[in-house]
C-alpha positions in Angstrom: 71.3 142.7 44.6 72.9 143.9 47.8 72.3 142.5 51.3 72.3 144.4 54.5 75.0 143.6 57.0 74.5 143.7 60.7 76.4 146.5 62.3 79.7 145.4 63.8 79.7 145.1 67.6 82.1 147.5 69.3 85.1 145.9 70.9 85.5 145.9 74.7 88.3 147.8 76.5 89.8 144.4 77.4 90.1 143.4 73.7 91.4 146.9 72.7 94.0 146.8 75.5 95.1 143.3 74.4 95.5 144.4 70.7 97.2 147.7 71.4 99.5 146.4 74.0 100.7 143.5 71.8 101.1 145.8 68.8 103.4 148.1 70.7 105.3 145.2 72.1 105.7 143.5 68.7 106.8 146.8 67.1 109.7 146.9 69.7 110.9 143.4 68.9 112.7 144.1 65.6 115.1 146.2 67.6 116.7 142.8 68.5 117.7 142.5 64.8 118.9 146.1 64.6 115.7 147.5 63.1 114.5 150.3 65.4 110.9 151.1 64.8 110.1 152.9 68.1 113.3 154.7 69.0 111.6 158.1 68.3 109.6 157.8 71.5 110.4 160.7 73.9 112.5 160.1 76.9 112.4 162.6 79.8 115.6 162.9 81.9 115.9 164.5 85.4 116.7 168.1 84.7 117.4 171.6 86.0 117.9 173.0 82.5 114.6 172.4 80.6 116.3 172.4 77.2 118.1 169.2 78.2 115.1 167.4 79.6 113.6 165.8 76.4 115.3 163.6 73.8 114.4 160.7 71.5 115.1 157.4 73.3 117.4 156.0 70.6 120.5 157.9 69.3 119.5 157.0 65.7 116.6 159.4 66.0 118.6 162.3 67.6 117.9 164.5 64.6 114.3 164.8 65.9 115.4 166.7 69.0 113.3 166.7 72.2 110.4 168.6 70.7 110.3 166.4 67.6 110.3 163.2 69.7 107.5 164.5 71.9 105.5 165.4 68.8 106.0 162.0 67.3 105.1 160.3 70.6 101.9 162.3 70.8 101.0 161.6 67.1 101.7 157.9 67.5 99.5 157.6 70.5 96.8 159.7 69.0 96.7 157.5 65.9 96.6 154.2 67.9 94.0 155.4 70.5 91.8 157.1 67.9 91.7 153.7 66.1 90.8 152.1 69.4 88.0 154.7 69.9 86.6 153.9 66.5 86.7 150.1 67.1 85.3 150.6 70.6 82.3 152.5 69.2 83.2 155.8 70.9 82.8 159.2 69.2 86.4 159.0 68.0 86.7 162.5 66.7 85.7 163.9 70.1 88.0 161.5 71.7 90.9 162.6 69.5 90.4 166.3 70.5 90.0 165.6 74.2 92.9 163.1 74.3 95.2 165.8 72.8 94.4 168.1 75.8 94.6 165.2 78.3 98.0 164.1 76.9 99.4 167.7 77.1 98.3 168.2 80.7 99.6 164.8 81.8 102.9 165.2 80.1 103.4 168.7 81.7 103.0 166.9 85.0 105.6 164.3 84.1 108.0 167.0 82.9 107.7 169.0 86.1 108.0 165.8 88.2 111.3 165.1 86.5 112.8 168.3 87.9 115.9 167.5 90.0 114.5 169.1 93.1 111.8 166.4 93.1 113.5 163.6 91.3 117.2 163.5 92.2 118.0 160.5 94.4 121.6 159.9 95.3 124.2 162.3 96.8 126.0 162.1 93.4 122.8 163.3 91.7 122.5 166.3 94.1 126.1 167.2 93.5 125.7 166.9 89.7 122.8 169.4 89.7 124.3 171.6 92.4 121.4 171.0 94.9 121.5 170.7 98.7 118.3 168.7 98.9 115.5 167.0 96.9 112.4 165.0 97.6 114.1 161.8 96.2 111.0 160.8 94.2 112.8 159.9 91.0 111.1 161.0 87.8 108.1 159.0 88.8 107.2 161.9 91.1 105.5 163.0 87.9 102.8 160.3 88.5 101.9 162.0 91.8 101.8 165.4 90.2 99.5 164.1 87.4 97.2 162.5 90.0 97.0 165.7 92.0 96.4 167.8 89.0 93.5 165.5 88.0 92.0 165.8 91.5 92.3 169.6 91.4 90.6 169.7 88.0 87.8 167.3 89.0 86.9 169.3 92.1 87.7 172.9 91.2 87.1 172.8 87.4 84.4 170.1 87.0 83.4 171.6 83.6 86.9 170.8 82.2 86.8 167.4 83.8 83.4 166.6 82.1 84.7 167.9 78.8 87.7 165.6 79.0 85.6 162.7 80.0 85.6 161.1 76.5 89.4 160.5 76.9 89.4 159.6 80.6 89.8 155.8 80.4 92.2 154.8 83.2 91.3 151.1 82.9 92.2 151.0 79.2 95.5 152.8 79.7 96.6 150.7 82.6 95.6 147.4 80.8 97.7 148.4 77.8 100.6 149.1 80.1 100.2 145.7 81.8 100.3 143.9 78.5 103.6 145.7 77.6 104.8 145.1 81.2 104.7 141.3 80.5 107.8 141.5 78.2 109.7 143.7 80.7 108.9 141.3 83.5 110.0 138.3 81.4 113.5 139.9 80.8 113.7 140.3 84.6 112.6 136.7 85.1 115.1 135.4 82.6 118.0 137.0 84.4 116.9 135.7 87.8 114.6 132.8 87.1 114.6 131.2 90.6 113.6 134.5 92.2 110.9 135.2 89.6 109.4 131.7 90.2 109.4 132.3 94.0 107.5 135.6 93.4 104.9 133.9 91.3 104.3 130.9 93.5 104.2 132.9 96.7 101.9 135.5 95.0 99.4 132.9 94.1 99.4 131.4 97.6 99.0 134.8 99.1 96.1 135.7 96.9 94.1 132.6 97.6 94.6 132.9 101.3 93.9 136.6 101.4 90.8 136.8 99.3 88.9 133.8 100.7 89.2 135.7 104.1 88.6 139.2 102.7 85.4 138.6 100.8 83.6 136.8 103.6 84.5 139.3 106.3 83.6 142.4 104.2 80.3 140.8 103.1 79.5 140.1 106.7 80.3 143.6 107.8 78.1 145.1 105.0 75.2 142.8 106.0 75.4 142.7 109.7 76.8 146.2 110.7 75.4 148.4 107.9 72.2 146.4 107.1 72.8 146.3 103.3 70.8 143.7 101.4 72.6 141.0 99.3 72.3 143.1 96.1 74.5 145.8 97.7 76.7 143.6 99.9 78.0 141.4 97.1 79.5 144.3 94.9 80.7 146.0 98.0 82.5 142.9 99.3 84.0 142.3 95.8 85.1 145.9 95.3 86.8 146.2 98.7 88.3 142.7 98.8 89.1 141.5 95.2 89.9 144.1 92.6 87.9 147.3 92.8 85.9 148.4 89.8 86.3 145.2 87.7 85.3 142.9 90.5 82.3 145.1 91.6 80.9 145.2 88.1 81.6 141.5 87.3 80.1 140.1 90.5 77.2 142.6 90.4 76.4 141.3 87.0 76.8 137.7 88.2 74.0 138.1 90.8 71.9 140.3 88.4 72.1 143.4 90.5 70.6 146.7 89.2 73.2 148.5 87.0 73.4 151.5 89.4 74.6 149.3 92.3 78.0 148.3 90.9 78.4 151.7 89.3 78.1 153.6 92.6 80.3 151.1 94.3 82.9 151.6 91.5 82.8 155.3 92.0 83.6 154.8 95.7 86.4 152.4 94.7 88.0 155.1 92.5 87.9 157.7 95.3 89.5 155.4 97.9 92.1 154.2 95.3 93.3 157.8 95.1 93.6 157.9 98.9 95.6 154.7 98.9 97.9 155.7 96.1 98.7 159.0 98.0 99.2 157.2 101.3 100.3 153.6 101.2 103.5 153.8 99.1 104.9 156.4 101.6 103.9 154.2 104.6 105.6 151.3 102.8 108.8 153.4 102.4 108.7 154.3 106.1 107.9 151.0 107.7 109.0 148.4 105.1 112.2 149.8 103.6 114.0 146.7 104.8 111.5 144.3 103.1 110.8 145.8 99.7 109.0 142.7 98.3 106.8 142.5 101.3 105.8 146.1 100.6 105.2 145.3 96.9 103.0 142.3 97.7 101.1 144.3 100.3 100.3 147.0 97.8 99.1 144.4 95.3 96.8 142.9 97.9 95.6 146.2 99.5 95.2 148.8 96.7 92.0 148.4 94.5 91.7 148.9 90.7 94.5 147.8 88.4 95.6 151.4 87.7 95.9 152.4 91.3 97.6 149.2 92.4 100.3 149.2 89.7 100.7 152.9 90.1 101.3 152.5 93.8 103.9 149.8 93.0 105.7 152.2 90.7 105.7 155.0 93.3 106.8 152.5 96.0 109.6 151.2 93.9 111.0 154.7 93.4 110.7 155.5 97.1 112.1 152.1 98.3 115.0 152.1 95.8 115.8 155.7 96.9 115.8 154.7 100.6 118.0 151.7 99.9 120.4 153.7 97.8 120.8 156.3 100.6 122.1 153.4 102.8 124.4 152.1 100.1 122.2 149.2 98.9 121.4 149.3 95.2 118.6 146.9 94.2 117.9 146.2 90.5 114.9 148.2 89.2 111.7 146.4 88.2 111.4 143.8 90.9 109.1 145.7 93.2 106.8 146.9 90.4 106.9 143.3 89.0 105.8 141.8 92.3 102.9 144.2 92.7 101.8 143.7 89.0 102.1 139.9 89.3 99.9 139.9 92.4 97.3 142.1 90.6 97.3 140.0 87.4 96.5 136.8 89.4 93.8 138.7 91.3 92.2 139.7 87.9 92.2 136.0 86.9 90.4 135.3 90.2 87.6 137.7 89.2 86.2 135.4 86.5 86.3 132.3 88.8 84.6 134.1 91.7 81.9 135.7 89.5 81.0 132.2 88.3 80.9 130.8 91.8 78.5 133.7 92.9 76.4 133.2 89.7 76.1 129.5 90.5 75.1 130.1 94.1 72.6 132.9 93.2 70.9 131.0 90.3 70.7 127.7 92.2 70.0 128.7 95.8 69.1 132.4 96.3 67.3 133.8 93.2 66.5 130.5 91.5 66.7 130.8 87.8 64.4 129.2 85.3 65.6 125.9 83.7 68.3 126.7 81.2 69.3 130.0 82.9 71.6 128.6 85.5 75.3 129.6 85.6 77.3 127.8 82.9 81.0 127.1 82.9 81.5 129.3 79.8 80.8 132.3 82.0 84.2 131.9 83.5 85.6 132.7 80.1 83.1 135.4 79.4 84.1 137.2 82.5 87.8 136.5 82.2 89.8 139.7 81.8 91.0 139.2 78.2 93.9 141.7 78.4 95.7 139.2 80.7 96.2 137.0 77.6 98.4 139.9 76.2 100.4 139.9 79.4 100.9 136.1 79.2 101.8 136.3 75.5 104.4 139.1 75.8 105.8 137.4 78.9 106.0 134.0 77.2 107.5 135.2 73.9 110.3 137.0 75.7 111.0 134.2 78.1 111.0 131.6 75.3 113.4 133.7 73.2 115.7 134.3 76.1 115.7 130.5 76.8 116.3 129.5 73.2 118.9 132.2 72.5 120.6 133.2 75.8 123.2 135.3 73.9 120.4 137.6 72.7 119.2 138.6 76.2 120.9 142.0 76.1 119.3 142.8 72.8 115.9 141.5 74.0 116.3 143.7 77.1 116.9 146.8 75.0 113.8 146.0 72.9 111.7 145.5 76.1 113.1 148.7 77.5 112.0 150.6 74.4 108.4 149.2 74.8 108.7 150.0 78.5 108.9 153.8 77.8 105.4 153.5 76.3 104.3 151.6 79.4 105.4 154.5 81.5 103.4 156.9 79.4 100.3 154.8 79.7 100.8 154.7 83.5 101.0 158.5 83.4 97.7 158.8 81.4 96.1 156.4 83.9 97.2 158.4 86.9 95.9 161.6 85.5 92.6 159.9 84.5 92.1 158.5 88.0 92.4 162.0 89.4 89.9 163.4 86.9 87.3 160.8 88.1 87.6 161.9 91.7 84.9 164.6 92.1 84.3 164.2 95.8 81.3 166.5 96.1 79.4 164.7 93.3 79.9 161.4 94.9 78.7 162.7 98.3 75.5 164.0 96.7 74.8 160.5 95.3 74.4 159.2 98.8 77.7 157.5 99.0 78.2 158.1 102.8 76.9 154.7 104.1 78.8 152.8 101.4 81.9 154.7 102.4 81.4 153.5 105.9 81.6 149.8 104.8 84.7 150.7 102.7 86.4 152.5 105.6 85.7 149.6 108.1 86.6 146.9 105.6 89.6 148.4 104.0 91.3 150.3 106.8 90.0 148.2 109.7 90.8 144.8 108.2 91.9 144.4 104.6 95.1 146.4 104.8 96.3 144.7 108.0 95.5 141.2 106.9 97.1 141.9 103.6 100.2 143.1 105.4 100.3 140.0 107.6 99.9 137.6 104.6 102.5 139.6 102.6 105.0 139.3 105.5 104.3 135.5 105.9 105.0 134.8 102.2 107.6 137.4 101.2 109.6 138.3 104.3 113.3 137.7 103.6 112.9 137.7 99.8 114.9 140.6 98.4 115.4 142.0 94.9 118.8 141.2 93.4 121.5 143.8 93.8 122.9 145.8 90.9 126.2 144.2 89.7 129.2 146.2 90.8 
């Protein structure tokens, strides 16, 4: 006699990102013992001769060649993400087909962005490639090309953008990348523990100070100047001041707003995130080249959505390191991106707490709930971004190993570097996906104009400048360590 089983609930993107990020990170760790499981991942070098651009990351896989490494990388990601699609309850076969096209378009952007005319940084690089000038973007100029290509497709080939939509999951890609980033950050922290501690402590203080100011002011602007009711003002204030899409959805849910409210706010957040990514890193390079960690913290506080914020940190790092190198100062890589990512991770933690606070206020004082329906402390956990657990675990494991076996730090660094190549690829997929979500005409037709007014006033009239001031107060004078001579 058989019994019917209830269908398994699909897993959330948070849980999927946690699992996939940790899996990639754990597969990289055997490299510490000389067992290289991921060395086949493709590495793209700065190039003028395209035949020399691609190669497997590890010499032990040199027999694959560049094309073979790219094929293995695609197949590995296709397998992992198709499994995620199945566990997430998506149409995984459609996802697999569309992801294949998305990966191809994104990687072409990365390949072109690695051309020396865009990516060469130092005078020695220019001499090596026989060039008189370059844009000095490093290979991460490919992120910008991917973002711009996505925007072009979204606005001039919307049919293709809609067809790709099944695979357009920027939050999933960036969360996987952040889980992997934890291990990379830990190696950096192990090498300069006192500086890493200062970044974390100052980052927490900056977040608390910034967002208690941000949220109240943006909420007041939405209510008083633009006459939005509370249902609209809360997700708007959260989207502009805390963390974009995730905050708008979480706090909209906390006050039981209609579903379309946080969704429309989230669409607006994505559009402005694109503008910020294209603008703020270059402003940081121009005005904050002497204070790279101020710039990094500012981007973490000012740019909304995890993908856009961490992406802007990656672009800013390449630009700021290039500017410093041109003046003979060579900072270690990773610290600028680490600072931006650290700020963003603590902001994500803050979402759960703030959602609970709003739920408590609304159910007790504004829209009084029936007995038993008031906000409960468990809601903090329910709204907590679970992927952050992966970041903490990968960070903690590497830091603990480096502390227990200091002689193994170089081997641990090599393993974390191998996983970091996957982190870069997930960044790339997130950039391209953010661009594909930016159909400006469709958003305008949805009546987004007045909402955009709040966003412009709140973000460009207040949030960016207060974030800059707070970043300066907490991070001025704190510099990344220099590359050892």
